C-alpha angles and dihedrals in degrees: 000000000000090000091057091048090053093049093048093049093047094050091044091053090050090055097038101046100070095035090055088076090277091306095271097128121088095241093054093045092049091049094051091043090057091052090049094054091049088053091048092051093049092048093051090046091052092049093048092048093048091048091050092050092050092051094049092055098264126133113311102249108149102059115177136288118249111253095252092051089050090053090048091053091049091048090050091053091048091052091052090048090048092053091045089058089064090056095047093045106042121176093192146343126229126223110212091196098055097023088230133135121228108204127210123212097197099077132114109242097202092055126073109279133182127229091203112035095183094054091045092052090052092048092048092052091048094047092047090051092051090050089053090052092050099050095037090052091048092051092046092048093051093045119101089356114164132354083149092050090049090050090051092052093048095041115103090226091054096047091102090055099053091111093051116109111243122208110216116239092241092055089052091050093048094050091045091055090049093050098045091046091050091049090056090049090050092051093048091046093052092048091049092048090055089045090055094218113159096210123091106253086349087287116076126053107223124219090254107035099206115132091209094056098057136046128202109316093344116097091199118055091211090063090051090051092050090050096052095040087059093049109043092069087054090056091054089046090055091051093052092043091050090050090050091050091050091053093047095038092231129163114346095336122106130196111280095023113140102177090126091066089093088070093068097074089041090060091056091044092052093043093053094058099071087059097037092050088071091232110143094200091050092051093050093046090048091052091050091049093047090050091052091047094052092044090051091049094051095042097053099033117113088212105044095176091059090044091054092050090047091051090051090050091048090051091049092052091048093050090047092051091049092049089050096055094032130236098198093121092051091051089047090053090052089048093051091046095051101039108023113014103031094107096046097041094044092045093048094051092041090051090053092051091045095055091044088053088053089057089051091051094049094045103028103153107038104010123212096297135279113297095009100111096099092051098044104036096074090053088067099035101033127232113287133176138212137187122265103187105309094336127096107227127191110237106232119176107207093177136027094233087234115077097196090052092045093050089051090052096047104031101028126217093304096052094041091051091052091052092050091047092052092050093048093049092052095045094045090049090053094045092057088081103016095081143091117040092355093062092044094050106035115329090085088072092064090056090044089056091054092043091057089053093050093047090054090051092066093061103022139026112256092143089061094055114083098215093049095047088046090053092051089051090054092051095045093046088051090054091047092049092050089051093047092051093050102045115139117266112280093031111122115253134193133226130184104190110171 
């Protein structure tokens, strides 16, 4: 029962997060936070119950975590404790109404301290909720895995495939929901772009009502590009995984089934959006990812001539799709950037990085506190204004447009190092089993999805957007679940049957 509740909430959050205008508004964030904490409570309850049953002589259901996962959990707890220190030891609080700081004298200078306690509390709640999503999803994905996979491994006919990496059914379901949901968003966004309506999803008036600056439910086209660049590799992964399952007659697939053929047009639809969104960074990242994909396909193909021809055909279909929807405005933006706005655009972004670097230099070890960039940046740069139409608008930089640099400024070297350590532990734990033929044939696409996200983070702010960070957590937890379910014999596993 609890297991079904967890699965339903996880899949609902995957669908809801991007449609809720990217989950950047307080009401959407609060709603998803509440779901996350319910998931976290259920997961803890399941673990406690399983542990109790195993100690009282019942069926052994909890197993053990692999060492790297244990280290990842410990690192996660340390990060949450580290961020809590900022809240308990505030240096100041920031009033958004008056744009004034209220300083506190009773703080410990040699401990992490926040320059905006309210913003740090909000960030801590959001980050804790995202951690609940990640671990609850991982536990749900690894639960009940795979009586079918186990049967395959024990089956005499499947003996030759014992070393093959198996993707759990729940991972396949989760990624399928993500891809289909994104395809619907892409379709709606393209229709709305042709319609020329300024409102997000024909409902919400964005802060800057320019149809070219937003896409679908995302008020910022760069966020839309980050979202779809992380998803189109997943669609290709599902195609290759479905083909593999057809060949091996796994799960519900039977030899000759071609139900996955519907995914082919979805790949083109998803791949068009990073270009059609008019985001220059998204277009460049997409081109890099496509180049890596085609290079990977040619490198590991047993018939390279066919792979080269297939790559040419894929490129031709992509160009045809782009010419169909039109990318004139994107090309015009590149043209303006290179020939007319290069000095202004480059100077503006360089100035933002420069002042953020000044924050890093002044607060190198602990930073200014999680979530405090928007309230501390203007202290260094000063408050400026610019004209939007006939209106004078205060220029307020809420993000640094470079997540690594922003995390260094707000968390300091210690906090940033902990985040990197957590990510490395999770990815290394997954890669212990996601290797060999699986990586060559289809596992590479999971890493390509994450790579696109990380590339965006250097020039944009996907880690600061709830729905995008949530999406990354789903992809990483899927990789970790695949790795956990394919650990070598004798390696401790974990189960959370409930």
